Backbone as JSON, one array per atom type, in Angstrom:
{
  "sequence": "MANHKSAAKRARQNVKRRTRNRALKSTYRTELKKFFTLITEKKTEDAQKLLPHIHKVIDKAHTKGVVPKKAASRKKSQVSLMLNQVASEA",
  "N": [[65.52, 340.36, 122.58], [64.64, 336.83, 122.12], [66.9, 334.22, 121.8], [66.69, 331.53, 121.51], [64.37, 328.94, 120.47], [62.59, 327.93, 122.41], [62.75, 329.95, 124.33], [61.69, 332.1, 123.04], [59.02, 331.22, 122.75], [58.36, 331.09, 125.5], [58.47, 333.78, 126.09], [56.3, 334.75, 124.59], [54.22, 333.44, 125.86], [54.49, 334.63, 128.37], [53.68, 337.29, 127.81], [50.95, 336.92, 127.12], [50.06, 335.88, 129.6], [50.59, 338.02, 131.29], [48.94, 339.97, 130.35], [46.49, 338.92, 130.76], [46.52, 338.64, 133.63], [46.7, 341.32, 134.36], [44.37, 342.39, 133.52], [42.48, 340.92, 135.17], [43.34, 341.88, 137.67], [42.67, 344.58, 137.4], [39.94, 344.55, 137.15], [39.32, 343.46, 139.66], [40.19, 345.53, 141.45], [38.62, 347.56, 140.5], [35.96, 346.82, 141.08], [36.13, 346.52, 143.83], [36.58, 349.28, 144.46], [34.16, 350.34, 143.57], [32.43, 349.17, 145.49], [33.43, 350.3, 147.86], [32.9, 353.0, 147.51], [30.11, 352.91, 147.66], [29.87, 352.24, 150.32], [31.02, 354.42, 151.52], [29.23, 356.37, 150.84], [27.11, 355.58, 152.36], [25.26, 353.81, 151.27], [23.66, 351.27, 152.07], [21.88, 349.19, 151.25], [22.29, 348.84, 148.47], [25.05, 348.14, 148.66], [24.82, 345.8, 150.11], [23.55, 344.06, 148.14], [25.59, 344.0, 146.34], [27.56, 342.61, 147.57], [27.76, 339.68, 147.43], [28.73, 339.42, 144.78], [31.15, 340.86, 144.97], [32.53, 339.03, 146.68], [32.7, 336.96, 144.97], [34.29, 337.98, 142.9], [36.72, 338.5, 144.25], [37.28, 335.79, 145.03], [37.73, 334.68, 142.47], [39.96, 336.21, 141.6], [41.74, 335.18, 143.4], [41.79, 332.42, 142.66], [42.78, 332.49, 140.09], [45.32, 333.27, 140.61], [46.15, 335.88, 140.98], [45.82, 337.26, 143.34], [47.12, 336.51, 146.6], [46.21, 333.73, 148.73], [45.72, 334.25, 151.52], [45.55, 336.98, 151.47], [43.22, 337.4, 149.88], [41.31, 336.29, 151.56], [41.51, 337.96, 153.77], [40.7, 340.34, 152.62], [38.07, 339.76, 151.95], [37.03, 339.47, 154.45], [37.36, 342.07, 155.55], [35.72, 343.52, 153.85], [33.2, 342.63, 154.54], [32.99, 343.26, 157.18], [33.18, 346.08, 157.04], [30.78, 346.6, 155.78], [28.99, 345.53, 157.68], [29.45, 347.25, 159.86], [28.66, 349.77, 158.79], [25.99, 349.23, 158.36], [25.08, 348.7, 160.86], [25.19, 351.31, 161.92], [23.28, 352.7, 160.64]],
  "CA": [[64.79, 339.26, 121.76], [65.01, 335.62, 122.53], [67.87, 333.57, 120.97], [66.2, 330.06, 121.34], [62.91, 328.8, 120.14], [61.82, 327.82, 123.68], [62.79, 331.31, 124.95], [60.68, 332.89, 122.27], [57.74, 330.64, 123.18], [58.21, 331.58, 126.92], [58.23, 335.26, 126.01], [54.94, 334.84, 124.08], [53.4, 333.0, 126.99], [54.5, 335.61, 129.4], [52.9, 338.39, 127.34], [49.55, 336.43, 127.32], [49.68, 335.73, 131.01], [50.66, 339.32, 131.92], [47.7, 340.77, 130.0], [45.38, 338.34, 131.55], [46.61, 339.04, 135.01], [46.43, 342.76, 134.47], [42.83, 342.5, 133.36], [41.93, 340.44, 136.32], [43.68, 342.73, 138.77], [42.04, 345.82, 137.13], [38.47, 344.31, 137.5], [39.37, 343.23, 141.07], [40.33, 346.8, 142.0], [37.46, 348.41, 140.12], [34.82, 346.31, 141.85], [36.33, 347.02, 145.32], [36.34, 350.76, 144.51], [32.7, 350.57, 143.52], [31.99, 348.75, 146.77], [33.87, 351.28, 148.83], [32.16, 354.22, 147.32], [28.74, 352.65, 148.24], [29.99, 352.18, 151.7], [31.22, 355.87, 152.05], [27.91, 357.04, 150.63], [26.2, 354.9, 153.19], [24.09, 353.06, 150.57], [23.83, 349.83, 152.52], [21.12, 348.2, 150.41], [23.09, 348.56, 147.28], [26.25, 347.41, 149.05], [24.44, 344.46, 150.47], [23.25, 343.41, 146.88], [26.85, 343.88, 145.62], [28.53, 341.84, 148.43], [28.18, 338.33, 146.76], [29.48, 339.67, 143.58], [32.49, 341.18, 145.39], [33.18, 337.83, 147.16], [33.0, 336.18, 143.71], [35.47, 338.64, 142.19], [37.89, 338.18, 145.12], [37.7, 334.4, 144.92], [38.15, 334.49, 141.21], [41.3, 336.72, 141.53], [42.64, 334.25, 144.18], [41.88, 331.13, 141.97], [43.62, 332.67, 138.97], [46.68, 333.49, 141.1], [46.45, 337.29, 140.93], [45.85, 337.72, 144.7], [47.35, 335.32, 147.43], [45.01, 333.12, 149.45], [45.36, 334.93, 152.79], [45.12, 338.41, 151.21], [41.89, 337.25, 149.49], [40.52, 336.03, 152.76], [41.52, 339.17, 154.61], [39.9, 341.39, 151.92], [36.54, 339.35, 152.05], [36.67, 339.78, 155.88], [37.29, 343.47, 155.68], [34.55, 344.1, 153.16], [31.96, 342.19, 155.21], [33.16, 343.97, 158.33], [32.81, 347.42, 156.72], [29.41, 346.64, 155.54], [28.21, 345.38, 158.98], [29.63, 348.49, 160.65], [27.83, 350.8, 158.23], [24.61, 348.76, 158.54], [24.64, 348.92, 162.26], [24.98, 352.73, 162.25], [22.0, 353.22, 159.99]],
  "C": [[65.43, 337.89, 122.13], [65.95, 334.92, 121.41], [67.41, 332.08, 120.62], [64.66, 330.0, 121.08], [62.07, 328.67, 121.42], [61.77, 329.08, 124.42], [61.8, 332.16, 124.35], [59.28, 332.47, 122.71], [57.43, 331.15, 124.6], [57.88, 333.05, 126.88], [56.78, 335.48, 125.52], [53.94, 334.46, 125.17], [53.3, 334.04, 128.02], [53.63, 336.87, 129.0], [51.38, 338.07, 127.54], [49.13, 336.39, 128.75], [49.67, 337.12, 131.66], [49.42, 340.17, 131.59], [46.53, 340.18, 130.65], [45.35, 338.66, 132.91], [46.25, 340.46, 135.22], [45.02, 343.06, 134.37], [42.12, 342.11, 134.57], [42.17, 341.35, 137.45], [42.94, 344.02, 138.58], [40.56, 345.58, 137.56], [38.31, 344.12, 139.02], [39.33, 344.59, 141.78], [39.13, 347.64, 141.77], [36.26, 348.03, 140.89], [34.93, 346.7, 143.28], [36.08, 348.45, 145.44], [34.85, 351.04, 144.5], [32.03, 350.2, 144.94], [32.21, 349.76, 147.86], [33.24, 352.59, 148.69], [30.69, 354.13, 147.87], [28.8, 352.78, 149.74], [30.19, 353.71, 152.29], [30.0, 356.63, 151.87], [26.79, 356.56, 151.48], [24.93, 354.3, 152.5], [24.21, 351.62, 150.86], [23.06, 348.8, 151.69], [21.81, 347.86, 149.15], [24.34, 347.73, 147.56], [25.89, 345.94, 149.38], [24.13, 343.57, 149.22], [24.68, 343.11, 146.17], [27.83, 342.9, 146.46], [28.84, 340.44, 147.78], [28.93, 338.48, 145.53], [31.01, 340.09, 143.93], [33.2, 339.97, 145.9], [33.49, 336.97, 145.95], [34.22, 336.66, 143.02], [36.77, 338.34, 143.0], [38.27, 336.72, 145.03], [38.27, 334.09, 143.59], [39.63, 334.96, 141.12], [42.3, 335.78, 142.36], [42.83, 333.02, 143.31], [42.8, 331.36, 140.82], [45.03, 333.13, 139.35], [47.08, 334.93, 141.12], [46.56, 337.81, 142.43], [46.22, 336.44, 145.64], [46.16, 334.99, 148.25], [44.69, 334.01, 150.75], [44.94, 336.4, 152.55], [43.65, 338.38, 150.73], [40.91, 337.13, 150.67], [40.4, 337.17, 153.66], [40.61, 340.2, 153.9], [38.43, 341.08, 152.07], [36.2, 339.72, 153.5], [36.43, 341.24, 156.02], [36.1, 344.11, 155.03], [33.3, 343.77, 153.86], [31.95, 342.98, 156.56], [32.69, 345.46, 158.17], [31.29, 347.54, 156.55], [28.48, 346.46, 156.81], [28.33, 346.57, 159.85], [28.7, 349.62, 160.11], [26.32, 350.47, 158.45], [24.11, 348.95, 159.92], [24.43, 350.32, 162.7], [23.67, 353.21, 161.74], [20.8, 352.8, 160.64]]
}
Protein backbone atom coordinates (compact mmCIF):
# COMPACT_ATOMS: atom_id res chain seq x y z
CA MET A 1 0.00 0.00 0.00
CA ALA A 2 1.22 3.49 -0.83
CA ASN A 3 2.50 5.69 1.99
CA HIS A 4 2.12 9.05 0.23
CA LYS A 5 -0.93 10.70 -1.24
CA SER A 6 0.70 11.04 -4.66
CA ALA A 7 1.76 7.38 -4.64
CA ALA A 8 -1.81 6.33 -3.86
CA LYS A 9 -3.09 8.43 -6.75
CA ARG A 10 -0.45 6.92 -9.04
CA ALA A 11 -1.56 3.43 -8.00
CA ARG A 12 -5.20 4.27 -8.81
CA GLN A 13 -4.17 5.65 -12.20
CA ASN A 14 -2.14 2.54 -12.93
CA VAL A 15 -5.12 0.31 -12.21
CA LYS A 16 -7.30 2.30 -14.63
CA ARG A 17 -4.65 2.30 -17.33
CA ARG A 18 -3.92 -1.40 -16.92
CA THR A 19 -7.58 -2.37 -17.29
CA ARG A 20 -7.97 -0.11 -20.33
CA ASN A 21 -4.83 -1.50 -21.97
CA ARG A 22 -5.85 -5.09 -21.26
CA ALA A 23 -9.24 -4.52 -22.84
CA LEU A 24 -7.68 -2.94 -25.93
CA LYS A 25 -5.12 -5.71 -26.29
CA SER A 26 -7.83 -8.32 -25.86
CA THR A 27 -10.00 -6.86 -28.63
CA TYR A 28 -6.90 -6.50 -30.83
CA ARG A 29 -6.06 -10.18 -30.43
CA THR A 30 -9.66 -11.33 -30.79
CA GLU A 31 -10.21 -9.45 -34.04
CA LEU A 32 -6.95 -10.78 -35.47
CA LYS A 33 -7.97 -14.34 -34.55
CA LYS A 34 -11.32 -13.85 -36.30
CA PHE A 35 -9.50 -12.68 -39.42
CA PHE A 36 -7.02 -15.56 -39.33
CA THR A 37 -9.80 -18.13 -38.99
CA LEU A 38 -11.48 -16.64 -42.07
CA ILE A 39 -8.17 -16.88 -43.92
CA THR A 40 -7.60 -20.52 -42.92
CA GLU A 41 -11.15 -21.40 -43.94
CA LYS A 42 -10.49 -19.64 -47.27
CA LYS A 43 -13.48 -17.29 -46.91
CA THR A 44 -11.89 -14.49 -48.90
CA GLU A 45 -15.05 -12.41 -49.39
CA ASP A 46 -15.70 -12.21 -45.65
CA ALA A 47 -12.04 -11.54 -44.94
CA GLN A 48 -12.03 -8.79 -47.57
CA LYS A 49 -14.99 -7.12 -45.83
CA LEU A 50 -13.28 -7.45 -42.45
CA LEU A 51 -9.94 -6.00 -43.61
CA PRO A 52 -10.78 -2.29 -43.09
CA HIS A 53 -12.03 -3.09 -39.60
CA ILE A 54 -8.82 -5.00 -38.84
CA HIS A 55 -6.73 -2.04 -39.99
CA LYS A 56 -8.83 0.24 -37.78
CA VAL A 57 -8.34 -2.01 -34.75
CA ILE A 58 -4.58 -2.19 -35.34
CA ASP A 59 -4.33 1.59 -35.76
CA LYS A 60 -6.37 2.18 -32.61
CA ALA A 61 -4.15 -0.19 -30.62
CA HIS A 62 -1.13 1.73 -31.85
CA THR A 63 -2.68 5.12 -31.11
CA LYS A 64 -3.52 4.10 -27.56
CA GLY A 65 0.03 2.83 -27.00
CA VAL A 66 -0.79 -0.87 -26.68
CA VAL A 67 1.17 -1.86 -29.80
CA PRO A 68 4.38 -0.17 -30.98
CA LYS A 69 4.33 1.74 -34.28
CA LYS A 70 6.47 -0.66 -36.29
CA ALA A 71 4.70 -3.72 -34.89
CA ALA A 72 1.35 -2.26 -35.96
CA SER A 73 2.69 -1.48 -39.42
CA ARG A 74 4.16 -4.96 -39.73
CA LYS A 75 0.90 -6.61 -38.63
CA LYS A 76 -1.14 -4.58 -41.15
CA SER A 77 1.27 -5.63 -43.88
CA GLN A 78 1.13 -9.29 -42.86
CA VAL A 79 -2.66 -9.28 -42.79
CA SER A 80 -2.91 -7.73 -46.24
CA LEU A 81 -0.30 -10.09 -47.64
CA MET A 82 -2.10 -13.15 -46.26
CA LEU A 83 -5.38 -12.01 -47.76
CA ASN A 84 -3.79 -11.38 -51.16
CA GLN A 85 -2.13 -14.81 -51.15
CA VAL A 86 -5.38 -16.59 -50.34
CA ALA A 87 -7.31 -14.51 -52.87
CA SER A 88 -4.80 -15.30 -55.63
CA GLU A 89 -5.06 -19.04 -54.91
CA ALA A 90 -8.84 -19.04 -55.20
